[in-house]
C-alpha atoms as a printed R data frame, in Angstrom:
    type eleno elety resid chain resno       x      y       z
1   ATOM     1    CA   MET     A     1   0.000  0.000   0.000
2   ATOM     2    CA   SER     A     2   1.435  3.375  -0.997
3   ATOM     3    CA   SER     A     3   1.556  6.342   1.369
4   ATOM     4    CA   TYR     A     4  -1.194  7.964  -0.687
5   ATOM     5    CA   GLU     A     5  -3.481  4.987  -0.051
6   ATOM     6    CA   LYS     A     6  -2.965  4.883   3.712
7   ATOM     7    CA   LEU     A     7  -5.649  6.479   5.851
8   ATOM     8    CA   ASP     A     8  -3.975  9.245   7.838
9   ATOM     9    CA   SER     A     9  -5.723 11.429  10.399
10  ATOM    10    CA   TRP     A    10  -7.068 13.786   7.722
11  ATOM    11    CA   SER     A    11  -8.515 10.912   5.683
12  ATOM    12    CA   LEU     A    12 -10.080  9.289   8.734
13  ATOM    13    CA   ARG     A    13 -11.589 12.617   9.741
14  ATOM    14    CA   ALA     A    14 -13.013 13.055   6.244
15  ATOM    15    CA   GLN     A    15 -14.740  9.687   6.323
16  ATOM    16    CA   LYS     A    16 -16.089 10.360   9.806
17  ATOM    17    CA   GLU     A    17 -17.519 13.698   8.662
18  ATOM    18    CA   GLY     A    18 -18.959 12.265   5.451
19  ATOM    19    CA   TYR     A    19 -16.486 13.157   2.721
20  ATOM    20    CA   PRO     A    20 -14.759 10.725   0.340
21  ATOM    21    CA   ALA     A    21 -11.339 12.419   0.502
22  ATOM    22    CA   ARG     A    22  -9.132 14.542   2.754
23  ATOM    23    CA   SER     A    23  -9.008 17.268   0.094
24  ATOM    24    CA   VAL     A    24 -12.183 18.784   1.563
25  ATOM    25    CA   TYR     A    25 -10.098 20.374   4.330
26  ATOM    26    CA   LYS     A    26  -7.893 22.123   1.800
27  ATOM    27    CA   LEU     A    27 -10.912 23.831   0.266
28  ATOM    28    CA   LYS     A    28 -12.443 24.541   3.668
29  ATOM    29    CA   GLU     A    29  -9.287 26.296   4.863
30  ATOM    30    CA   MET     A    30  -8.962 28.339   1.672
31  ATOM    31    CA   ASP     A    31 -12.613 29.349   1.787
32  ATOM    32    CA   GLU     A    32 -12.449 30.403   5.424
33  ATOM    33    CA   LYS     A    33  -9.218 32.338   4.885
34  ATOM    34    CA   PHE     A    34  -9.978 33.982   1.516
35  ATOM    35    CA   ARG     A    35 -13.803 33.902   1.218
36  ATOM    36    CA   LEU     A    36 -13.811 32.139  -2.131
37  ATOM    37    CA   PHE     A    37 -17.591 32.010  -2.379
38  ATOM    38    CA   ARG     A    38 -19.632 35.178  -2.106
39  ATOM    39    CA   LEU     A    39 -23.169 34.143  -2.837
40  ATOM    40    CA   GLY     A    40 -25.553 36.488  -4.541
41  ATOM    41    CA   GLN     A    41 -28.435 36.267  -6.929
42  ATOM    42    CA   ASN     A    42 -27.983 33.566  -9.577
43  ATOM    43    CA   TYR     A    43 -24.629 32.477  -8.073
44  ATOM    44    CA   ARG     A    44 -22.902 29.611  -9.871
45  ATOM    45    CA   VAL     A    45 -19.780 27.581  -9.087
46  ATOM    46    CA   LEU     A    46 -17.683 25.360 -11.358
47  ATOM    47    CA   ASP     A    47 -15.667 22.435  -9.930
48  ATOM    48    CA   LEU     A    48 -12.986 21.148 -12.334
49  ATOM    49    CA   GLY     A    49 -11.509 17.724 -11.611
50  ATOM    50    CA   ALA     A    50 -14.267 17.032  -9.106
51  ATOM    51    CA   SER     A    51 -13.908 13.268  -8.461
52  ATOM    52    CA   PRO     A    52 -14.386 11.723  -5.959
53  ATOM    53    CA   GLY     A    53 -16.582 14.665  -4.960
54  ATOM    54    CA   SER     A    54 -15.362 16.144  -1.671
55  ATOM    55    CA   TRP     A    55 -15.117 19.720  -2.953
56  ATOM    56    CA   SER     A    56 -18.554 19.562  -4.545
57  ATOM    57    CA   LEU     A    57 -20.050 18.152  -1.343
58  ATOM    58    CA   TYR     A    58 -18.450 20.940   0.682
59  ATOM    59    CA   VAL     A    59 -19.969 23.617  -1.554
60  ATOM    60    CA   LEU     A    60 -23.413 22.007  -1.609
61  ATOM    61    CA   ARG     A    61 -23.477 21.538   2.158
62  ATOM    62    CA   ARG     A    62 -22.201 24.968   3.091
63  ATOM    63    CA   TYR     A    63 -23.850 26.972   0.297
64  ATOM    64    CA   GLY     A    64 -26.913 24.928  -0.521
65  ATOM    65    CA   ASN     A    65 -28.883 27.913  -1.800
66  ATOM    66    CA   LEU     A    66 -26.577 28.647  -4.714
67  ATOM    67    CA   ARG     A    67 -28.159 28.627  -8.160
68  ATOM    68    CA   LEU     A    68 -25.894 25.965  -9.658
69  ATOM    69    CA   LEU     A    69 -22.825 23.894  -8.954
70  ATOM    70    CA   ALA     A    70 -21.428 22.380 -12.159
71  ATOM    71    CA   ALA     A    71 -18.738 19.707 -11.847
72  ATOM    72    CA   VAL     A    72 -16.631 17.708 -14.282
73  ATOM    73    CA   ASP     A    73 -14.171 14.851 -14.109
74  ATOM    74    CA   MET     A    74 -13.099 11.935 -16.247
75  ATOM    75    CA   LEU     A    75 -13.961  9.648 -13.322
76  ATOM    76    CA   PRO     A    76 -17.393  9.296 -11.696
77  ATOM    77    CA   LEU     A    77 -18.257 10.840  -8.360
78  ATOM    78    CA   SER     A    78 -18.566  8.745  -5.221
79  ATOM    79    CA   ARG     A    79 -22.161  8.510  -4.015
80  ATOM    80    CA   ARG     A    80 -21.159  7.048  -0.648
81  ATOM    81    CA   PHE     A    81 -21.624 10.251   1.322
82  ATOM    82    CA   ASP     A    82 -23.746 12.558  -0.844
83  ATOM    83    CA   ARG     A    83 -27.133 11.709   0.754
84  ATOM    84    CA   GLY     A    84 -28.957 12.822  -2.341
85  ATOM    85    CA   LEU     A    85 -27.113 16.109  -2.824
86  ATOM    86    CA   PHE     A    86 -25.741 15.005  -6.199
87  ATOM    87    CA   GLY     A    87 -29.308 14.423  -7.337
88  ATOM    88    CA   ARG     A    88 -30.525 17.951  -6.608
89  ATOM    89    CA   ASP     A    89 -31.682 20.315  -9.335
90  ATOM    90    CA   ASN     A    90 -28.891 22.798  -8.575
91  ATOM    91    CA   PHE     A    91 -26.137 20.242  -9.229
92  ATOM    92    CA   PHE     A    92 -24.868 19.233 -12.655
93  ATOM    93    CA   PHE     A    93 -22.111 16.706 -13.336
94  ATOM    94    CA   ILE     A    94 -20.559 15.791 -16.631
95  ATOM    95    CA   GLN     A    95 -18.111 12.910 -16.938
96  ATOM    96    CA   GLY     A    96 -15.431 13.778 -19.427
97  ATOM    97    CA   ASP     A    97 -12.215 15.660 -20.184
98  ATOM    98    CA   PHE     A    98 -12.635 19.327 -19.288
99  ATOM    99    CA   SER     A    99 -10.100 20.278 -21.961
100 ATOM   100    CA   SER     A   100 -12.335 18.873 -24.725
101 ATOM   101    CA   ALA     A   101 -14.464 21.213 -26.822
102 ATOM   102    CA   PRO     A   102 -17.821 19.449 -26.188
103 ATOM   103    CA   VAL     A   103 -17.319 19.577 -22.408
104 ATOM   104    CA   LYS     A   104 -16.279 23.231 -22.556
105 ATOM   105    CA   GLU     A   105 -19.370 24.099 -24.558
106 ATOM   106    CA   GLU     A   106 -21.615 22.293 -22.080
107 ATOM   107    CA   LEU     A   107 -20.080 24.058 -19.093
108 ATOM   108    CA   ALA     A   108 -19.911 27.453 -20.795
109 ATOM   109    CA   ARG     A   109 -23.634 27.229 -21.480
110 ATOM   110    CA   ARG     A   110 -24.284 27.007 -17.744
111 ATOM   111    CA   GLY     A   111 -22.106 29.992 -16.788
112 ATOM   112    CA   PRO     A   112 -20.933 32.560 -16.084
113 ATOM   113    CA   TYR     A   113 -19.608 31.462 -12.717
114 ATOM   114    CA   GLY     A   114 -18.943 33.378  -9.531
115 ATOM   115    CA   ALA     A   115 -16.191 30.948  -8.526
116 ATOM   116    CA   ILE     A   116 -14.144 28.296 -10.290
117 ATOM   117    CA   ILE     A   117 -12.288 25.706  -8.225
118 ATOM   118    CA   SER     A   118  -9.890 23.039  -9.459
119 ATOM   119    CA   ASP     A   119  -8.224 20.249  -7.525
120 ATOM   120    CA   ALA     A   120  -7.346 18.467 -10.780
121 ATOM   121    CA   ALA     A   121  -4.101 16.501 -10.757
122 ATOM   122    CA   PRO     A   122  -2.478 14.214 -13.312
123 ATOM   123    CA   ASP     A   123  -1.720 10.552 -12.846
124 ATOM   124    CA   THR     A   124   1.729 10.743 -11.314
125 ATOM   125    CA   THR     A   125   4.747  8.973 -12.795
126 ATOM   126    CA   GLY     A   126   7.288  9.442 -10.007
127 ATOM   127    CA   SER     A   127   9.261 11.891 -12.150
128 ATOM   128    CA   ARG     A   128   8.869 15.342 -10.638
129 ATOM   129    CA   SER     A   129   9.662 17.128 -13.903
130 ATOM   130    CA   VAL     A   130   7.073 15.097 -15.836
131 ATOM   131    CA   ASP     A   131   4.426 15.352 -13.123
132 ATOM   132    CA   THR     A   132   4.962 19.101 -12.749
133 ATOM   133    CA   LEU     A   133   4.573 19.670 -16.467
134 ATOM   134    CA   ARG     A   134   1.368 17.625 -16.594
135 ATOM   135    CA   SER     A   135  -0.006 19.456 -13.584
136 ATOM   136    CA   LEU     A   136   0.837 22.798 -15.172
137 ATOM   137    CA   THR     A   137  -1.158 21.838 -18.263
138 ATOM   138    CA   LEU     A   138  -4.235 21.202 -16.110
139 ATOM   139    CA   ALA     A   139  -3.719 24.411 -14.144
140 ATOM   140    CA   GLU     A   140  -3.411 26.447 -17.345
141 ATOM   141    CA   GLU     A   141  -6.662 24.908 -18.525
142 ATOM   142    CA   ALA     A   142  -8.355 25.933 -15.276
143 ATOM   143    CA   LEU     A   143  -7.064 29.484 -15.678
144 ATOM   144    CA   ALA     A   144  -8.316 29.537 -19.264
145 ATOM   145    CA   TYR     A   145 -11.774 28.609 -17.945
146 ATOM   146    CA   ALA     A   146 -11.563 31.522 -15.531
147 ATOM   147    CA   GLU     A   147 -10.512 33.894 -18.285
148 ATOM   148    CA   ALA     A   148 -13.464 32.860 -20.419
149 ATOM   149    CA   TYR     A   149 -16.281 31.877 -18.049
150 ATOM   150    CA   LEU     A   150 -15.650 33.538 -14.678
151 ATOM   151    CA   ALA     A   151 -17.753 36.626 -13.995
152 ATOM   152    CA   PRO     A   152 -16.022 39.929 -13.138
153 ATOM   153    CA   GLY     A   153 -15.296 39.993  -9.421
154 ATOM   154    CA   GLY     A   154 -15.233 36.198  -9.269
155 ATOM   155    CA   SER     A   155 -12.766 33.894  -7.525
156 ATOM   156    CA   LEU     A   156 -10.453 31.143  -8.737
157 ATOM   157    CA   ALA     A   157  -8.627 28.448  -6.746
158 ATOM   158    CA   LEU     A   158  -6.499 25.922  -8.612
159 ATOM   159    CA   LYS     A   159  -3.932 23.291  -7.708
160 ATOM   160    CA   VAL     A   160  -0.528 23.097  -9.339
161 ATOM   161    CA   PHE     A   161   2.661 21.147  -8.656
162 ATOM   162    CA   GLN     A   162   5.434 23.627  -7.944
163 ATOM   163    CA   GLY     A   163   8.161 23.937 -10.541
164 ATOM   164    CA   GLU     A   164  10.194 26.471 -12.479
165 ATOM   165    CA   ASP     A   165   7.458 27.031 -15.049
166 ATOM   166    CA   THR     A   166   4.695 27.830 -12.546
167 ATOM   167    CA   ALA     A   167   5.948 31.391 -12.032
168 ATOM   168    CA   GLU     A   168   4.508 32.421 -15.395
169 ATOM   169    CA   LEU     A   169   1.145 30.950 -14.454
170 ATOM   170    CA   PHE     A   170   1.100 32.958 -11.243
171 ATOM   171    CA   LYS     A   171   2.032 36.101 -13.160
172 ATOM   172    CA   ARG     A   172  -1.022 35.611 -15.372
173 ATOM   173    CA   LEU     A   173  -3.123 35.268 -12.236
174 ATOM   174    CA   GLU     A   174  -1.769 38.571 -10.924
175 ATOM   175    CA   GLU     A   175  -2.660 40.259 -14.209
176 ATOM   176    CA   ARG     A   176  -6.249 39.042 -14.240
177 ATOM   177    CA   PHE     A   177  -7.260 39.344 -10.588
178 ATOM   178    CA   GLY     A   178  -7.277 42.133  -8.072
179 ATOM   179    CA   SER     A   179  -5.475 39.866  -5.621
180 ATOM   180    CA   ALA     A   180  -3.403 36.727  -6.261
181 ATOM   181    CA   ARG     A   181  -2.064 34.413  -3.578
182 ATOM   182    CA   ALA     A   182  -0.066 31.200  -3.363
183 ATOM   183    CA   PHE     A   183  -1.192 29.060  -0.444
184 ATOM   184    CA   LYS     A   184  -0.441 25.613   0.956
185 ATOM   185    CA   PRO     A   185  -3.262 24.291   3.176
186 ATOM   186    CA   ALA     A   186  -2.455 22.354   6.322
187 ATOM   187    CA   ALA     A   187  -4.107 19.223   4.919
188 ATOM   188    CA   CYS     A   188  -1.542 18.866   2.111
189 ATOM   189    CA   ARG     A   189   0.507 15.721   2.517
190 ATOM   190    CA   ARG     A   190   3.927 16.027   4.095
191 ATOM   191    CA   GLY     A   191   6.526 16.294   1.370
192 ATOM   192    CA   SER     A   192   3.960 17.145  -1.305
193 ATOM   193    CA   PHE     A   193   4.988 19.790  -3.816
194 ATOM   194    CA   GLU     A   194   1.419 20.815  -4.577
195 ATOM   195    CA   ILE     A   195   0.340 24.383  -3.956
196 ATOM   196    CA   TYR     A   196  -2.835 26.340  -4.600
197 ATOM   197    CA   TYR     A   197  -3.013 29.568  -6.558
198 ATOM   198    CA   ILE     A   198  -5.908 31.787  -5.572
199 ATOM   199    CA   GLY     A   199  -7.251 34.705  -7.557
200 ATOM   200    CA   LEU     A   200  -9.771 37.063  -5.958
201 ATOM   201    CA   GLY     A   201 -11.758 39.744  -7.734
202 ATOM   202    CA   LYS     A   202 -11.436 38.986 -11.425
203 ATOM   203    CA   LYS     A   203 -10.760 42.198 -13.279
204 ATOM   204    CA   ASN     A   204 -13.368 43.452 -15.698
205 ATOM   205    CA   THR     A   205 -11.114 43.403 -18.749
206 ATOM   206    CA   PRO     A   206 -11.658 41.972 -22.232
207 ATOM   207    CA   GLU     A   207 -11.125 38.224 -22.065
208 ATOM   208    CA   ARG     A   208  -8.378 36.542 -23.978
209 ATOM   209    CA   SER     A   209  -9.162 34.386 -26.935
210 ATOM   210    CA   ARG     A   210 -10.859 31.157 -25.910
211 ATOM   211    CA   SER     A   211  -8.585 29.298 -28.269
212 ATOM   212    CA   HIS     A   212  -5.981 29.544 -25.489
213 ATOM   213    CA   GLY     A   213  -7.521 26.591 -23.755
């Protein structure tokens, strides 16, 4: 059993509190610290790389009166803990690759969004340089979603594996948001090189071409 498969205190706490993965505490800490979600009329959230579903469950439980939570992943969501929340009218899930044109069109049709969150990560190979590059590709895709489908004033939180090339990604975040932060939640695994980039207050500027991502 790998260290990622072992149930540590965070994972055991997640199961006890009704979440399929420890990642829920990363989102919870970021939300409490940075106020990622600021509900208003017709508020919508997009969850990229949502499986097994902890982040979506957190949003639905804490902000159940939002207009829509749209989620996407190539893998299905776990229904072990949802207690019917994934069957509600204000939740939409599409199983597929969020970089594909049909999925983008489906999600764009349900926007714009007040917040976009992404805990997407690649299948790891054990090579830090390869894994970092693959993670960066997913993070750039999440930022492209924010550029195209995030409403002015909206928030973005995305995961990326730290590497030399991530500085340019963070620079783009600084250009497009009133505030940009790099943050490592307490629930990240010891020795992990993942970090979260957070953009608050998307600037009301002409969006870049959607062909970017």
